[in-house]
C-alpha positions as CSV (number, residue, x, y, z in Angstrom):
1,X,-25.6,-48.3,45.0
2,X,-25.0,-45.1,43.0
3,X,-23.7,-45.2,39.5
4,X,-22.9,-42.4,37.0
5,X,-24.1,-43.3,33.6
6,X,-21.8,-43.7,30.7
7,X,-22.8,-42.4,27.3
8,X,-21.3,-41.3,24.0
9,X,-21.8,-37.8,22.5
10,X,-21.5,-36.4,19.0
11,X,-18.4,-34.4,18.4
12,X,-20.3,-32.1,16.1
13,X,-23.4,-31.2,18.0
14,X,-23.0,-32.8,21.5
15,X,-26.2,-34.9,21.1
16,X,-26.2,-38.6,22.2
17,X,-24.8,-41.3,19.9
18,X,-26.7,-44.6,19.5
19,X,-25.5,-47.8,17.9
20,X,-26.8,-48.2,14.4
21,X,-27.2,-51.8,13.2
22,X,-27.6,-50.5,9.6
23,X,-24.1,-48.9,9.5
24,X,-22.5,-50.8,12.4
25,X,-21.4,-47.5,13.8
26,X,-22.5,-45.0,16.4
27,X,-24.9,-42.5,14.9
28,X,-26.1,-39.0,16.0
29,X,-29.9,-38.9,16.2
30,X,-29.9,-35.1,15.4
31,X,-27.2,-34.4,12.8
32,X,-26.8,-38.0,11.5
33,X,-23.0,-37.9,12.1
34,X,-21.4,-41.3,12.4
35,X,-18.6,-42.5,14.5
36,X,-16.9,-45.8,13.7
37,X,-16.3,-48.4,16.3
38,X,-12.7,-49.5,16.2
39,X,-12.3,-53.2,15.4
40,X,-10.6,-55.1,18.2
41,X,-8.1,-57.8,17.5
42,X,-8.7,-59.3,21.0
43,X,-9.1,-63.1,21.0
44,X,-12.5,-64.6,21.8
45,X,-11.5,-66.9,24.7
46,X,-13.1,-70.0,26.3
47,X,-12.9,-70.2,30.1
48,X,-12.5,-73.2,32.3
49,X,-15.9,-74.3,33.7
50,X,-14.7,-76.0,36.9
51,X,-12.4,-73.2,37.8
52,X,-15.2,-70.7,37.5
53,X,-17.5,-72.8,39.7
54,X,-14.9,-73.0,42.4
55,X,-14.4,-69.2,42.2
56,X,-18.1,-68.5,42.5
57,X,-18.4,-70.8,45.5
58,X,-16.1,-68.4,47.5
59,X,-17.7,-65.2,46.1
60,X,-21.3,-64.8,46.9
61,X,-23.2,-62.6,44.4
62,X,-25.7,-60.2,45.7
63,X,-28.4,-58.2,43.9
64,X,-27.7,-54.5,43.9
65,X,-30.3,-51.8,43.0
66,X,-28.6,-49.3,40.7
67,X,-29.3,-45.7,41.4
68,X,-28.2,-44.0,38.2
69,X,-27.4,-40.3,37.5
70,X,-28.0,-39.3,33.9
71,X,-24.9,-37.6,32.5
72,X,-27.0,-35.4,30.2
73,X,-29.9,-34.1,32.3
74,X,-28.5,-35.0,35.8
75,X,-31.8,-36.7,36.7
76,X,-31.6,-39.8,39.0
77,X,-33.4,-43.0,38.3
78,X,-33.3,-46.6,39.4
79,X,-32.3,-49.6,37.3
80,X,-33.2,-53.2,38.2
81,X,-30.3,-55.1,39.7
82,X,-29.6,-57.0,36.5
83,X,-29.9,-54.1,34.1
84,X,-26.7,-52.8,32.5
85,X,-27.9,-50.3,29.9
86,X,-31.2,-48.5,29.2
87,X,-32.4,-45.0,28.3
88,X,-32.9,-42.2,30.8
89,X,-36.7,-42.1,31.4
90,X,-36.6,-38.2,31.6
91,X,-34.6,-37.2,28.6
92,X,-34.2,-40.4,26.6
93,X,-30.4,-40.3,26.7
94,X,-28.7,-43.7,26.5
95,X,-27.4,-44.7,29.9
96,X,-24.8,-47.5,30.4
97,X,-23.6,-48.7,33.8
98,X,-21.1,-51.2,35.1
99,X,-21.4,-54.9,35.4
100,X,-21.5,-56.1,39.0
101,X,-21.6,-59.9,38.6
102,X,-18.5,-61.9,39.1
103,X,-18.6,-63.1,35.4
104,X,-18.9,-60.4,32.8
105,X,-19.4,-60.8,29.1
106,X,-16.2,-60.6,27.1
107,X,-17.9,-60.8,23.7
108,X,-21.2,-60.1,22.0
109,X,-23.1,-60.3,18.7
110,X,-24.0,-56.7,17.6
111,X,-27.4,-56.0,16.3
112,X,-27.5,-56.7,12.5
113,X,-31.1,-55.8,11.9
114,X,-32.5,-52.3,12.4
115,X,-35.9,-51.9,14.1
116,X,-37.5,-51.2,10.7
117,X,-36.0,-54.4,9.3
118,X,-37.0,-56.4,12.3
119,X,-40.6,-55.1,12.0
120,X,-40.7,-56.3,8.4
121,X,-39.8,-59.8,9.5
122,X,-42.3,-59.6,12.3
123,X,-45.2,-58.5,10.0
124,X,-44.4,-61.2,7.5
125,X,-44.5,-63.8,10.3
126,X,-47.8,-62.4,11.7
127,X,-49.3,-62.6,8.2
128,X,-48.5,-66.3,8.0
129,X,-50.5,-67.2,11.2
130,X,-53.8,-69.0,10.7
131,X,-56.8,-68.1,12.8
132,X,-54.9,-65.2,14.4
133,X,-57.2,-62.3,15.8
134,X,-57.4,-59.4,13.3
135,X,-56.2,-57.1,16.1
136,X,-52.9,-59.0,16.1
137,X,-52.3,-58.3,12.4
138,X,-53.2,-54.7,13.0
139,X,-50.8,-54.7,16.0
140,X,-47.7,-53.7,13.9
141,X,-49.6,-51.4,11.5
142,X,-49.9,-48.8,14.3
143,X,-47.2,-46.9,16.2
144,X,-46.1,-50.0,18.1
145,X,-42.3,-50.1,18.4
146,X,-40.1,-53.1,19.0
147,X,-37.7,-53.0,21.9
148,X,-34.1,-53.9,21.5
149,X,-32.3,-56.1,24.1
150,X,-28.9,-57.5,24.5
151,X,-29.7,-60.6,26.5
152,X,-27.0,-62.7,28.3
153,X,-26.3,-66.2,27.1
154,X,-23.9,-69.0,28.2
155,X,-22.1,-71.0,25.6
156,X,-20.6,-74.4,26.5
157,X,-18.0,-76.6,24.9
158,X,-17.6,-80.1,26.3
159,X,-16.3,-83.6,25.5
160,X,-18.7,-86.4,26.4
161,X,-18.1,-90.1,26.8
162,X,-21.3,-92.2,27.2
163,X,-21.7,-95.8,28.1
164,X,-25.1,-97.3,27.2
165,X,-27.2,-100.4,27.5
166,X,-30.3,-101.1,25.5
167,X,-32.1,-103.4,23.0
168,X,-31.7,-103.7,19.2
169,X,-34.9,-104.6,17.3
170,X,-34.7,-106.5,14.0
171,X,-37.9,-107.0,12.1
172,X,-38.6,-110.4,10.5
173,X,-41.7,-111.9,8.9
174,X,-43.7,-115.0,9.6
175,X,-46.6,-116.6,7.7
176,X,-49.7,-117.2,9.7
177,X,-53.3,-118.3,9.0
178,X,-55.8,-115.6,9.6
179,X,-59.5,-115.0,8.9
180,X,-60.0,-112.2,6.4
181,X,-63.0,-110.6,4.7
182,X,-63.1,-111.1,0.9
183,X,-66.1,-109.6,-1.0
184,X,-68.0,-109.6,2.2
185,X,-67.3,-113.2,3.1
186,X,-64.9,-114.6,5.7
187,X,-62.1,-116.7,4.4
188,X,-59.0,-118.4,6.0
189,X,-55.8,-117.3,4.3
190,X,-52.1,-117.3,4.9
191,X,-50.7,-113.8,5.5
192,X,-47.3,-112.4,6.4
193,X,-47.0,-110.6,9.7
194,X,-44.1,-108.6,11.1
195,X,-42.3,-109.6,14.3
196,X,-39.4,-108.0,16.1
197,X,-36.4,-109.9,17.5
198,X,-35.0,-107.9,20.5
199,X,-31.3,-108.4,21.3
200,X,-29.5,-106.9,24.3
201,X,-26.7,-104.5,23.4
202,X,-24.2,-102.2,25.1
203,X,-21.7,-99.8,23.8
204,X,-19.9,-96.5,24.0
205,X,-20.2,-93.2,22.0
206,X,-18.1,-90.1,22.2
207,X,-19.0,-86.5,21.2
208,X,-17.6,-83.0,21.1
209,X,-20.0,-80.2,21.6
210,X,-19.1,-76.7,20.5
211,X,-21.0,-73.6,21.6
212,X,-24.2,-75.1,23.0
213,X,-26.1,-71.8,23.7
214,X,-28.3,-71.3,26.7
215,X,-30.3,-68.2,27.5
216,X,-29.2,-66.7,30.9
217,X,-32.1,-64.2,31.3
218,X,-35.6,-64.6,32.7
219,X,-36.9,-61.6,30.8
220,X,-38.0,-64.0,28.0
221,X,-39.0,-67.6,28.5
222,X,-36.5,-70.3,27.7
223,X,-39.0,-71.8,25.2
224,X,-38.9,-68.6,23.1
225,X,-35.1,-68.1,23.5
226,X,-34.4,-71.7,22.4
227,X,-36.5,-71.2,19.3
228,X,-34.3,-68.2,18.2
229,X,-31.4,-70.4,17.5
230,X,-29.1,-70.8,15.7
231,X,-26.7,-68.0,16.7
232,X,-23.7,-67.6,14.5
233,X,-21.1,-67.4,17.3
234,X,-18.2,-67.6,14.8
235,X,-18.7,-63.8,14.3
236,X,-18.6,-62.8,17.9
237,X,-16.8,-59.5,18.6
238,X,-14.9,-58.5,21.8
239,X,-17.2,-56.6,24.2
240,X,-17.4,-52.9,23.7
241,X,-20.0,-50.7,25.6
242,X,-20.5,-48.7,22.4
243,X,-22.6,-51.5,21.0
244,X,-25.0,-51.1,23.9
245,X,-25.7,-47.4,23.4
246,X,-29.5,-47.0,22.8
247,X,-30.4,-50.6,23.7
248,X,-31.3,-52.3,26.9
249,X,-29.0,-54.9,28.2
250,X,-28.8,-57.3,31.2
251,X,-26.5,-59.4,33.2
252,X,-27.2,-63.1,33.7
253,X,-29.9,-64.2,36.2
254,X,-29.5,-67.9,35.4
255,X,-26.1,-68.9,36.8
256,X,-23.3,-70.7,35.2
257,X,-24.0,-74.1,36.9
258,X,-27.8,-73.9,36.2
259,X,-27.1,-73.0,32.6
260,X,-25.0,-76.1,32.2
261,X,-27.9,-78.3,33.4
262,X,-30.0,-76.9,30.5
263,X,-27.0,-77.5,28.2
264,X,-26.9,-81.2,29.3
265,X,-30.5,-81.6,28.2
266,X,-29.6,-80.4,24.7
267,X,-26.5,-82.6,24.6
268,X,-28.4,-85.6,25.8
269,X,-30.8,-85.3,22.9
270,X,-27.9,-85.6,20.5
271,X,-26.2,-88.3,22.5
272,X,-29.3,-90.4,22.4
273,X,-29.6,-89.9,18.6
274,X,-26.0,-91.1,18.2
275,X,-26.7,-94.1,20.5
276,X,-29.6,-95.2,18.3
277,X,-27.4,-95.0,15.2
278,X,-24.7,-97.0,17.0
279,X,-27.3,-99.7,18.1
280,X,-28.5,-100.0,14.5
281,X,-31.3,-102.4,13.5
282,X,-34.8,-101.4,12.7
283,X,-35.8,-100.2,16.2
284,X,-33.9,-99.3,19.3
285,X,-34.6,-99.1,23.0
286,X,-32.2,-97.2,25.3
287,X,-32.4,-98.6,28.8
288,X,-29.5,-96.9,30.6
289,X,-26.9,-94.3,29.8
290,X,-24.0,-92.9,31.8
291,X,-22.3,-89.7,30.4
292,X,-19.1,-88.2,31.6
293,X,-18.3,-84.5,30.7
294,X,-14.7,-83.4,30.4
295,X,-12.7,-80.3,29.3
296,X,-15.8,-78.2,29.7
297,X,-15.4,-74.5,28.9
298,X,-17.8,-71.6,28.7
299,X,-18.3,-68.0,27.5
300,X,-20.6,-65.3,28.8
301,X,-22.0,-63.4,25.8
302,X,-24.7,-60.9,24.8
303,X,-27.0,-61.7,21.9
304,X,-29.3,-59.1,20.2
305,X,-33.0,-59.6,20.4
306,X,-36.0,-57.4,19.3
307,X,-39.1,-58.0,21.5
308,X,-42.8,-57.1,21.5
309,X,-45.8,-57.8,23.6
310,X,-49.5,-58.2,22.5
311,X,-52.4,-58.2,25.0
312,X,-55.5,-60.2,24.0
313,X,-58.4,-61.4,26.2
314,X,-56.5,-60.4,29.4
315,X,-53.4,-62.4,28.5
316,X,-50.0,-61.1,27.4
317,X,-48.3,-62.8,24.4
318,X,-44.5,-62.4,24.0
319,X,-42.6,-62.3,20.7
320,X,-38.9,-62.2,19.9
321,X,-36.9,-61.6,16.8
322,X,-33.3,-62.7,16.4
323,X,-31.4,-59.5,15.9
324,X,-28.8,-61.3,13.8
325,X,-30.8,-63.5,11.5
326,X,-34.4,-62.2,11.6
327,X,-35.9,-65.5,12.9
328,X,-39.2,-64.8,14.6
329,X,-40.9,-66.8,17.4
330,X,-43.5,-66.3,20.1
331,X,-46.7,-67.2,21.7
332,X,-49.8,-66.9,19.5
333,X,-53.4,-66.3,20.3
334,X,-56.3,-67.9,18.4
335,X,-59.5,-66.2,17.2
336,X,-62.2,-68.7,18.2
337,X,-64.7,-66.7,16.1
338,X,-62.6,-67.4,13.0
339,X,-62.3,-71.1,13.9
340,X,-66.1,-71.3,14.5
341,X,-66.8,-69.7,11.1
342,X,-64.4,-72.2,9.5
343,X,-66.2,-75.1,11.2
344,X,-69.5,-73.7,10.2
345,X,-68.4,-73.3,6.6
346,X,-67.2,-76.9,6.5
347,X,-70.5,-78.2,7.9
348,X,-72.4,-76.2,5.3
349,X,-70.2,-77.4,2.5
350,X,-70.4,-81.1,3.6
351,X,-74.2,-80.8,4.2
352,X,-74.7,-79.2,0.8
353,X,-72.6,-81.9,-0.9
354,X,-74.7,-84.6,0.8
355,X,-77.9,-82.8,-0.2
356,X,-76.9,-82.6,-3.8
357,X,-75.8,-86.3,-3.8
358,X,-79.1,-87.4,-2.3
359,X,-81.1,-85.3,-4.8
360,X,-79.1,-86.6,-7.7
361,X,-79.8,-90.2,-6.6
362,X,-83.5,-89.3,-6.4
363,X,-83.4,-87.8,-9.9
364,X,-81.6,-90.8,-11.3
365,X,-84.3,-93.1,-9.8
366,X,-87.1,-91.0,-11.3
367,X,-85.3,-91.0,-14.7
368,X,-85.1,-94.8,-14.5
369,X,-88.8,-95.1,-13.6
370,X,-89.7,-92.9,-16.5
371,X,-87.6,-94.9,-18.9
372,X,-89.3,-98.1,-17.9
373,X,-92.8,-96.6,-18.2
374,X,-91.9,-95.2,-21.7
375,X,-90.7,-98.6,-22.8
376,X,-93.9,-100.3,-21.6
């Protein structure tokens, strides 16, 4: 499908405008002119989850390869089916297209950290890694640039009611006779030992979950996306394509229903914590739970993420920086040479200490022999 790209140009010189996280405005990359983004008073709404699922059942979503014509140089290039914004590969002009999914983002979190600020956070994080290859720490000292993405996320609100069955464990002590070693000899003594009294229990807990966030993109692994939390969704702004200018952005590739299954896992962890508190006692066992979800709502939002890749020993390691808070996470390689040197150093240190101790014992024995000879 053919698309004409949308972009924003400077009123002074006609050059492309890009969103500046530093100034929260559009900024010209040539004359540094700035254009403010009008604040919207539009309400950030929650949408009914069940109604959306029913709508999606009757409207199949198809992947569409996007053939985009750059509005600046008129070159044509192809975007992946889920890409919404990028930069023209020929002239570098920001190119924004339309969303084609049934559910489109109505709000987003703008980038708060500039690339330079994100690099500072990233370098500090890399410097804290033990046993990292030297090349990794040199990685950000070169010309390597971070890439900025607006990645789709689902947020879910839900009331939960959970019935449970389990066991409550209360610790008590008994006095028993045991054989113990005292000064190298076996003796029979009375000692106190802990026992647990298990009592069957059942009960009910209720929860309200607000803005459980789930990554809806496969560009970055769920493990990494989950570690970027928390996201401060209380400062979401209504969607405006101007925030996308100069950044890559995507539509969701993990659907609304699948996203909720991930959200259930997060909610279940909290529900089980509350069940253990409700059971009380010293220890708890949860045998069975049954949770009902009601009044479930959702939002489709875009969150700002800086990303980087590092290749080491034929493997690619991915990193991500929360573009709102600066939190860094990612996969880390280990330098086995550094680990080997540390192990060797420990062995040498322990061996040296034992050698000195043995020699000191020998010297003490010789001194004692000399003392007795002198006395005689």
